[in-house]
MARNUFI-147771 format. One record per residue (C-alpha): residue in one letter; residue number from 1; x, y, z. Coordinates in steps of 0.1 Angstrom, whole numbers. Layout:
resn / resi / X / Y / Z
a / NUM / X / Y / Z
...
// end
This chain:
resn / resi / X / Y / Z
m / 1 / -360 / 293 / 105
s / 2 / -349 / 285 / 70
r / 3 / -314 / 293 / 58
s / 4 / -302 / 292 / 22
l / 5 / -269 / 277 / 15
h / 6 / -251 / 277 / -18
v / 7 / -223 / 252 / -25
r / 8 / -200 / 242 / -53
l / 9 / -197 / 204 / -55
d / 10 / -166 / 186 / -68
d / 11 / -170 / 153 / -86
n / 12 / -169 / 132 / -54
s / 13 / -194 / 154 / -37
a / 14 / -217 / 153 / -67
a / 15 / -215 / 115 / -68
a / 16 / -223 / 113 / -31
l / 17 / -253 / 136 / -36
q / 18 / -266 / 113 / -62
i / 19 / -264 / 84 / -38
v / 20 / -282 / 103 / -11
r / 21 / -309 / 115 / -36
e / 22 / -318 / 79 / -46
g / 23 / -354 / 75 / -37
s / 24 / -365 / 107 / -55
m / 25 / -353 / 133 / -29
t / 26 / -346 / 168 / -40
d / 27 / -311 / 182 / -37
s / 28 / -323 / 202 / -6
e / 29 / -338 / 171 / 10
a / 30 / -307 / 151 / 3
v / 31 / -284 / 177 / 18
r / 32 / -305 / 180 / 49
t / 33 / -306 / 143 / 53
a / 34 / -269 / 140 / 48
l / 35 / -262 / 167 / 74
l / 36 / -285 / 152 / 99
e / 37 / -270 / 117 / 94
s / 38 / -235 / 131 / 96
a / 39 / -242 / 150 / 128
a / 40 / -258 / 119 / 144
r / 41 / -226 / 99 / 135
r / 42 / -204 / 126 / 150
r / 43 / -225 / 127 / 182
a / 44 / -223 / 89 / 185
r / 45 / -185 / 89 / 180
s / 46 / -181 / 117 / 206
a / 47 / -203 / 98 / 231
l / 48 / -183 / 66 / 224
a / 49 / -150 / 84 / 229
a / 50 / -163 / 99 / 262
e / 51 / -173 / 64 / 273
v / 52 / -139 / 50 / 265
e / 53 / -122 / 78 / 284
r / 54 / -145 / 72 / 314
l / 55 / -138 / 35 / 314
a / 56 / -100 / 40 / 309
s / 57 / -99 / 63 / 339
d / 58 / -119 / 39 / 361
d / 59 / -92 / 25 / 384
a / 60 / -116 / -1 / 400
d / 61 / -126 / -14 / 366
r / 62 / -90 / -16 / 354
a / 63 / -80 / -35 / 385
e / 64 / -109 / -59 / 379
m / 65 / -98 / -64 / 343
r / 66 / -62 / -70 / 354
l / 67 / -75 / -97 / 379
v / 68 / -96 / -114 / 352
r / 69 / -66 / -115 / 328
e / 70 / -44 / -130 / 356
q / 71 / -71 / -156 / 363
m / 72 / -75 / -164 / 326
a / 73 / -37 / -168 / 322
e / 74 / -37 / -193 / 351
l / 75 / -63 / -214 / 333
a / 76 / -46 / -213 / 300
p / 77 / -28 / -244 / 289
d / 78 / 10 / -243 / 288
s / 79 / 23 / -235 / 254
v / 80 / 39 / -263 / 235
d / 81 / 72 / -254 / 219
// end
């Protein structure tokens, strides 16, 4: 299903379109490419945020990290003042 979209570009958007168009894309191809790339980045950021939230709420993992930090602190040389 095709959908037509009309937009007014400001100077920054027009410059960005020119960058995306490099390689002889049409305006339509460039806009479609930019939309797909932007959506992919947003999905990746959302997935990363969900993974961070999952790890932050994993009590066993946090306890293990705490233990490793304590062990590393024991191995660290005393600071020289």
